[in-house]
C-alpha positions as CSV (number, residue, x, y, z in Angstrom):
1,M,-27.7,-9.4,-3.5
2,T,-25.7,-9.3,-0.3
3,F,-22.6,-11.5,-0.3
4,T,-22.7,-14.0,2.5
5,V,-20.6,-16.9,3.5
6,T,-21.7,-19.8,5.8
7,R,-18.7,-21.4,7.6
8,S,-18.5,-24.8,9.1
9,S,-17.3,-25.1,12.7
10,G,-13.8,-26.0,11.4
11,A,-11.7,-29.0,12.0
12,I,-8.1,-30.0,12.7
13,I,-6.5,-31.9,9.8
14,Q,-3.8,-34.2,11.2
15,P,-1.0,-36.0,9.3
16,F,-2.2,-39.2,7.5
17,E,0.2,-41.3,9.5
18,S,2.5,-41.0,12.5
19,T,5.3,-38.4,12.1
20,P,8.6,-37.7,14.0
21,S,8.3,-35.9,17.3
22,G,10.7,-33.6,19.0
23,T,11.8,-29.9,18.8
24,L,13.2,-28.2,15.7
25,T,15.4,-25.1,15.8
26,L,14.6,-22.3,13.3
27,S,17.3,-20.4,11.4
28,V,18.6,-17.0,12.2
29,I,16.5,-15.6,9.3
30,D,13.3,-17.4,10.4
31,R,13.8,-15.8,13.9
32,L,14.3,-12.3,12.7
33,P,11.8,-10.0,14.5
34,M,10.6,-8.6,11.2
35,V,9.9,-12.2,9.9
36,Q,8.2,-13.4,13.2
37,M,5.8,-10.4,13.0
38,M,4.7,-11.2,9.4
39,D,1.9,-13.5,8.4
40,M,1.6,-14.9,4.9
41,H,-1.9,-14.5,3.5
42,T,-2.8,-15.6,0.0
43,L,-6.1,-16.2,-1.8
44,H,-6.2,-18.8,-4.6
45,V,-9.2,-18.6,-7.0
46,F,-10.1,-21.8,-8.9
47,K,-12.9,-22.1,-11.6
48,H,-13.7,-25.7,-10.8
49,G,-13.5,-28.2,-7.9
50,Q,-15.9,-31.0,-7.4
51,E,-15.9,-32.0,-3.7
52,A,-12.9,-29.7,-3.4
53,A,-12.9,-29.6,0.4
54,K,-12.9,-33.4,0.7
55,V,-10.2,-33.9,-1.9
56,I,-7.9,-31.1,-0.6
57,S,-8.3,-31.9,3.1
58,E,-7.4,-35.6,2.4
59,A,-4.4,-34.4,0.3
60,L,-3.4,-32.0,3.0
61,S,-3.3,-34.8,5.5
62,K,-1.0,-36.8,3.3
63,A,1.3,-33.8,2.6
64,L,1.6,-33.2,6.3
65,V,3.5,-36.5,6.6
66,P,6.7,-35.2,4.8
67,Y,5.9,-31.6,5.9
68,Y,5.3,-32.7,9.5
69,P,6.7,-29.5,11.2
70,L,3.7,-27.6,9.8
71,A,1.5,-29.8,11.8
72,G,3.3,-28.8,15.0
73,R,3.2,-25.7,17.2
74,F,5.5,-22.8,17.8
75,K,7.1,-22.8,21.2
76,E,9.8,-20.8,23.0
77,S,12.9,-22.2,24.6
78,S,14.1,-21.3,28.0
79,E,16.4,-18.8,26.4
80,G,13.6,-17.1,24.5
81,E,14.3,-18.7,21.2
82,L,11.5,-19.5,18.8
83,Q,11.3,-23.2,18.0
84,V,8.9,-25.7,16.4
85,A,7.5,-28.5,18.6
86,C,6.7,-31.4,16.2
87,T,3.5,-32.5,17.9
88,G,1.6,-33.8,14.9
89,E,-1.5,-31.9,16.2
90,G,-2.4,-30.7,12.7
91,V,-3.5,-27.6,10.8
92,W,-6.8,-25.7,11.0
93,F,-9.3,-26.2,8.1
94,V,-12.6,-24.4,7.6
95,E,-15.0,-25.3,4.9
96,A,-17.5,-22.6,3.8
97,S,-20.1,-21.9,1.2
98,A,-20.9,-18.6,-0.6
99,N,-24.3,-17.7,-1.9
100,C,-23.2,-16.6,-5.4
101,S,-21.0,-17.6,-8.3
102,L,-17.4,-16.5,-9.0
103,E,-18.6,-15.2,-12.3
104,S,-20.7,-12.6,-10.5
105,F,-17.4,-11.2,-9.1
106,R,-15.5,-11.7,-12.4
107,Y,-13.3,-14.1,-10.5
108,F,-12.2,-11.1,-8.4
109,D,-10.5,-9.5,-11.3
110,N,-10.9,-6.3,-9.3
111,I,-9.1,-6.9,-6.0
112,L,-11.2,-4.2,-4.3
113,S,-14.3,-6.5,-4.8
114,V,-12.7,-9.3,-2.7
115,P,-14.7,-9.8,0.5
116,H,-11.6,-10.6,2.6
117,N,-13.3,-10.9,5.9
118,E,-15.6,-13.6,4.6
119,L,-12.9,-15.6,2.8
120,V,-10.1,-15.8,5.4
121,P,-10.1,-18.6,8.0
122,T,-11.5,-17.7,11.4
123,P,-9.2,-18.9,14.3
124,P,-9.9,-22.1,16.1
125,P,-11.6,-22.0,19.5
126,E,-9.5,-21.7,22.6
127,T,-10.3,-25.3,23.4
128,Y,-7.8,-26.3,20.6
129,G,-4.9,-24.7,22.5
130,I,-2.1,-22.8,20.9
131,D,-2.8,-21.6,17.4
132,P,-2.0,-24.0,14.6
133,I,0.9,-22.9,12.3
134,V,-1.3,-23.2,9.2
135,K,-4.9,-22.1,8.8
136,I,-7.0,-22.6,5.7
137,Q,-10.5,-21.8,4.6
138,L,-11.9,-23.3,1.4
139,T,-15.0,-21.5,0.2
140,H,-17.3,-23.1,-2.3
141,F,-19.2,-20.9,-4.8
142,T,-22.4,-21.8,-6.6
143,C,-20.6,-22.2,-9.9
144,E,-18.5,-25.1,-8.5
145,G,-15.5,-22.9,-8.3
146,F,-13.8,-22.2,-5.0
147,V,-11.4,-19.9,-3.2
148,L,-8.7,-21.3,-0.9
149,A,-7.3,-18.9,1.6
150,Y,-4.0,-19.8,3.1
151,N,-2.5,-18.3,6.3
152,T,0.7,-19.1,8.1
153,C,3.5,-17.3,10.0
154,H,6.4,-16.3,7.8
155,S,8.8,-17.9,10.3
156,I,8.0,-21.4,9.1
157,S,8.6,-20.7,5.4
158,D,9.2,-18.0,2.8
159,G,7.1,-17.6,-0.3
160,L,9.0,-20.2,-2.2
161,G,8.6,-22.7,0.6
162,T,4.9,-22.0,1.0
163,A,4.3,-22.5,-2.8
164,Q,6.4,-25.7,-2.6
165,F,4.1,-27.0,0.1
166,L,0.9,-26.1,-1.7
167,N,2.2,-27.8,-4.9
168,A,2.8,-30.9,-2.8
169,V,-0.8,-30.8,-1.6
170,G,-1.9,-30.5,-5.2
171,E,0.2,-33.5,-6.2
172,F,-1.3,-35.7,-3.5
173,A,-4.7,-34.5,-4.6
174,R,-3.9,-35.7,-8.1
175,G,-2.9,-39.2,-6.9
176,F,0.9,-38.8,-6.4
177,L,2.3,-41.1,-3.7
178,H,5.2,-38.7,-3.0
179,P,5.8,-35.0,-3.7
180,T,8.0,-34.3,-6.7
181,I,10.3,-32.2,-4.5
182,A,11.1,-33.8,-1.2
183,P,11.0,-31.2,1.6
184,V,14.2,-30.4,3.5
185,W,14.3,-28.8,6.9
186,N,18.1,-28.1,7.3
187,R,17.7,-24.8,9.0
188,E,21.0,-25.4,10.8
189,A,22.8,-24.9,7.5
190,I,22.3,-21.2,7.9
191,P,25.0,-20.0,10.4
192,T,24.3,-17.7,13.3
193,S,27.2,-15.4,14.1
194,A,27.7,-14.3,17.7
195,R,26.6,-10.8,16.7
196,L,23.4,-11.9,15.1
197,A,22.6,-14.2,18.0
198,R,22.9,-11.3,20.4
199,A,20.8,-9.1,18.1
200,L,18.1,-11.7,18.3
201,G,18.3,-12.0,22.1
202,K,15.2,-11.1,24.2
203,P,13.8,-12.1,27.5
204,A,12.0,-15.5,27.7
205,G,8.3,-15.5,27.6
206,Q,8.0,-13.1,24.7
207,L,7.2,-15.4,21.8
208,Q,5.1,-12.8,20.1
209,H,7.0,-9.7,19.1
210,T,5.2,-6.3,19.4
211,L,4.8,-4.5,16.1
212,P,6.6,-1.1,16.1
213,P,4.5,2.0,15.5
214,M,3.4,2.0,11.9
215,P,2.9,5.2,9.8
216,N,-0.5,5.7,8.3
217,F,0.1,6.8,4.7
218,E,-3.6,6.2,3.7
219,L,-2.5,4.2,0.7
220,E,-4.9,3.5,-2.1
221,H,-5.0,0.4,-4.3
222,A,-4.1,0.4,-8.0
223,T,-3.9,-2.6,-10.3
224,I,-1.4,-2.0,-13.1
225,D,-1.0,-4.4,-16.0
226,I,2.1,-4.4,-18.1
227,S,1.6,-6.0,-21.5
228,Q,3.8,-8.8,-22.8
229,N,4.6,-6.7,-25.9
230,R,6.0,-3.9,-23.7
231,I,8.1,-6.4,-21.6
232,V,9.6,-7.9,-24.7
233,K,10.3,-4.5,-26.2
234,L,12.1,-3.2,-23.0
235,K,14.1,-6.4,-22.7
236,K,15.3,-6.0,-26.2
237,E,16.2,-2.4,-25.6
238,F,18.2,-3.3,-22.5
239,Q,20.1,-6.1,-24.3
240,E,20.9,-3.8,-27.2
241,S,22.1,-1.0,-25.0
242,V,23.9,-2.9,-22.2
243,G,24.8,-6.2,-23.9
244,D,23.2,-8.2,-21.1
245,H,19.9,-9.9,-20.3
246,C,17.4,-8.7,-17.7
247,S,14.4,-10.4,-16.2
248,T,10.7,-9.6,-16.4
249,F,10.8,-8.8,-12.7
250,D,13.5,-6.2,-13.4
251,I,11.4,-4.5,-16.1
252,A,8.2,-4.6,-13.9
253,I,9.7,-3.0,-10.8
254,A,11.8,-0.4,-12.8
255,N,8.5,0.8,-14.4
256,L,6.6,0.9,-11.2
257,W,9.3,2.6,-9.2
258,Q,9.9,5.2,-11.9
259,Y,6.2,6.0,-12.6
260,R,5.4,6.1,-8.9
261,T,8.2,8.6,-8.2
262,R,7.0,10.8,-11.1
263,A,3.5,10.7,-9.6
264,L,4.9,11.9,-6.2
265,D,6.3,15.0,-7.8
266,L,9.2,15.3,-5.4
267,E,12.0,17.8,-5.3
268,N,15.0,16.6,-7.3
269,N,17.4,16.0,-4.4
270,I,15.1,13.7,-2.3
271,D,16.4,10.2,-1.9
272,V,14.0,7.4,-2.9
273,K,14.4,3.8,-2.0
274,L,13.4,0.5,-3.7
275,I,13.4,-2.6,-1.6
276,F,12.8,-6.2,-2.6
277,S,14.0,-9.6,-1.4
278,A,16.5,-11.8,-3.2
279,N,16.4,-15.6,-2.9
280,T,19.8,-16.5,-1.4
281,R,19.6,-20.3,-1.3
282,K,22.3,-20.6,-4.0
283,F,24.7,-18.2,-2.1
284,M,25.1,-20.6,0.8
285,D,28.2,-22.8,0.9
286,P,27.2,-25.4,-0.1
287,P,24.0,-24.1,-1.8
288,L,20.8,-25.2,-0.1
289,P,18.9,-28.1,-1.7
290,D,15.8,-27.6,-3.9
291,G,13.5,-28.9,-1.2
292,F,14.5,-26.3,1.4
293,Y,11.3,-24.5,2.5
294,G,12.6,-22.2,5.2
295,N,13.4,-18.5,4.9
296,C,16.5,-17.7,3.0
297,F,16.4,-14.2,1.5
298,Y,18.2,-10.9,1.8
299,P,16.8,-7.4,1.3
300,V,18.1,-5.6,-1.8
301,I,18.0,-1.8,-1.2
302,V,18.4,0.6,-4.1
303,T,18.7,4.3,-3.3
304,I,18.9,7.1,-5.8
305,S,17.8,10.8,-6.0
306,S,14.3,11.4,-7.3
307,G,15.6,13.8,-9.9
308,W,17.7,11.1,-11.5
309,L,15.0,8.5,-11.4
310,V,12.3,10.6,-13.0
311,E,14.6,11.6,-15.9
312,A,16.3,8.2,-16.5
313,S,15.5,5.7,-19.2
314,V,14.0,2.4,-18.2
315,T,17.3,0.8,-19.3
316,E,19.2,2.9,-16.9
317,V,16.8,2.1,-14.0
318,V,17.0,-1.6,-14.8
319,K,20.8,-1.4,-14.8
320,L,20.7,0.3,-11.4
321,I,18.6,-2.6,-10.1
322,K,20.8,-5.3,-11.6
323,D,23.9,-3.7,-10.1
324,A,22.3,-3.9,-6.7
325,K,21.3,-7.5,-7.2
326,A,24.9,-8.3,-8.2
327,R,26.1,-7.2,-4.8
328,V,23.8,-9.5,-2.9
329,P,26.1,-12.6,-2.7
330,T,28.9,-10.6,-1.1
331,E,26.6,-8.5,1.2
332,F,24.6,-11.6,2.3
333,R,27.7,-13.6,3.3
334,M,29.1,-10.6,5.1
335,W,25.9,-10.1,7.1
336,L,25.7,-13.8,8.0
337,N,29.3,-13.9,9.2
338,C,29.6,-10.5,10.8
339,D,31.1,-10.1,14.3
340,E,31.1,-7.2,16.8
341,S,34.0,-5.4,15.1
342,D,32.2,-5.2,11.7
343,D,30.5,-1.9,10.8
344,I,27.4,-3.4,9.1
345,E,24.0,-1.8,9.3
346,D,21.0,-4.1,9.8
347,P,19.6,-4.5,6.2
348,F,16.3,-5.7,7.6
349,A,15.7,-2.5,9.5
350,V,14.8,-0.1,6.7
351,P,13.1,3.2,7.9
352,L,9.4,3.3,6.9
353,A,8.9,6.3,4.7
354,Y,6.5,7.3,2.0
355,T,9.5,7.7,-0.3
356,T,10.3,4.0,0.0
357,L,8.7,1.4,-2.3
358,A,8.7,-2.3,-1.1
359,V,8.2,-4.9,-3.9
360,T,7.4,-8.5,-3.5
361,Q,7.6,-11.1,-6.3
362,W,4.8,-13.7,-6.6
363,C,4.9,-14.6,-10.2
364,G,8.0,-16.8,-10.0
365,L,7.2,-18.6,-6.6
366,G,5.0,-21.4,-7.9
367,F,1.6,-20.3,-6.6
368,H,0.3,-20.1,-10.1
369,E,1.3,-23.7,-10.8
370,V,-0.7,-25.3,-8.0
371,D,-3.2,-27.9,-9.4
372,Y,-5.5,-29.9,-7.1
373,G,-6.9,-31.8,-10.1
374,W,-9.1,-29.2,-11.8
375,G,-6.4,-26.9,-13.4
376,R,-4.4,-24.0,-12.2
377,P,-5.8,-21.0,-10.3
378,V,-7.4,-18.2,-12.2
379,Q,-6.0,-15.7,-9.8
380,V,-3.7,-15.6,-6.8
381,L,-4.3,-12.5,-4.7
382,P,-3.1,-10.9,-1.5
383,I,-5.6,-10.1,1.3
384,E,-6.0,-6.8,3.0
385,G,-3.0,-5.7,5.0
386,F,-0.4,-4.8,2.4
387,H,-1.3,-1.1,2.6
388,V,0.7,-0.4,5.8
389,I,3.8,0.7,3.8
390,P,4.1,1.6,0.0
391,T,4.0,-1.8,-1.6
392,G,3.8,-3.5,-5.0
393,I,3.2,-7.2,-5.6
394,V,4.4,-8.5,-9.0
395,G,2.0,-11.3,-10.0
396,L,0.4,-12.6,-13.1
397,P,-2.9,-11.4,-14.6
398,P,-5.9,-13.7,-14.9
399,T,-5.2,-16.7,-17.0
400,S,-6.8,-15.4,-20.1
401,K,-4.3,-12.5,-20.3
402,K,-0.5,-12.3,-20.8
403,G,2.1,-10.1,-19.2
404,I,2.5,-8.9,-15.6
405,R,0.0,-7.6,-13.1
406,L,1.2,-5.2,-10.4
407,M,-1.1,-5.2,-7.4
408,T,-0.1,-2.1,-5.5
409,W,-0.8,0.0,-2.4
410,C,1.9,2.5,-3.0
411,V,0.3,6.0,-3.2
412,N,-2.3,7.9,-1.3
413,S,-5.4,9.5,-2.9
414,T,-3.5,12.7,-3.7
415,H,-1.0,10.9,-6.0
416,L,-3.3,8.1,-7.3
417,P,-4.6,9.9,-10.3
418,A,-1.1,10.8,-11.5
419,L,0.1,7.2,-11.0
420,I,-2.9,5.9,-13.0
421,D,-2.3,8.4,-15.8
422,Q,1.4,7.5,-15.9
423,T,0.7,3.8,-16.4
424,M,-2.3,4.0,-18.8
425,N,-0.2,2.9,-21.8
426,L,1.7,0.0,-20.2
């Protein structure tokens, strides 16, 4: 049977009651060209949801009252600076129906079976004016399950902020009068040094940045599951060897980076890089409050020779990663406060290379805790598009399993068999 989706014409969901108007300034991190060029796409798979579109659209309207900037529109100041106009116009919501059950796709346990083009929201007609900041499609399946596809520009929030908003929608859907975590804008708390302000400067009228030329590495998908037993075992080995604790994320990315490098079969003296983002809210002075939902992260870059990496123990690789993380508070503050005389390279401008692995953490953001009244999602998945650069997403396996699931586009077809072979026993 051919998979088909029938979409509604779509509608604008506005805040449930009147909200503040005016213009809000974004932070220096929100306005970084790399961040402005990124969209955040996630697919949330739920087993049950009676009248899900009605319940969630009503909850969404209520959540947009405290999260009113999301109901606004991006604009550009006369100086070419990206801002948010708090217009209260609303977000775009598309209801759709699929002609099959989620069970027939095993709840998209195989990410390659996801019909992305059918599940992501189509844009609103031009009659609605400038694109809404948030776009959602909720697709009903014949089993009463549904998939919620969420799309927004990264400039409005990072992963933690997006998950915070979706959890608030879930709370309103379950009858809460107020979200457990009150949202905080507070973008002005992140300082903009003169040097960073000049680096962000661009002529007015260029709200949308142009993507730089992207390499085509022809990356192939691989799903890699790391069992809970292996994670516990490696954590214990690290503690016994180093006398310190490490996180599940440290274990997961150390394994992926090492096994991928072995699969590439490089010469020993080739530099390989690992890149991931560190949440830097607590490194601000004072630390940002819990409800802050803007971008506040800093790239952690770990560089080592391929020869060292393929021969090292997992404990040694984890220690290398933890040492890089320990430098983040100092490096982040130096970057925020740099001036023209400081010799600091742009940490957000990492060369795109096949020997670089970029990793994103999803399992600790809060996506897997969202509950609209029928339980947590079975799966939270990326949509197509993460295959531009070698990428690994650290998430959770389907709810019936334990451990960590790595959703990767990090090798081409030449190196895929070796990567799969390397990770068979994880």
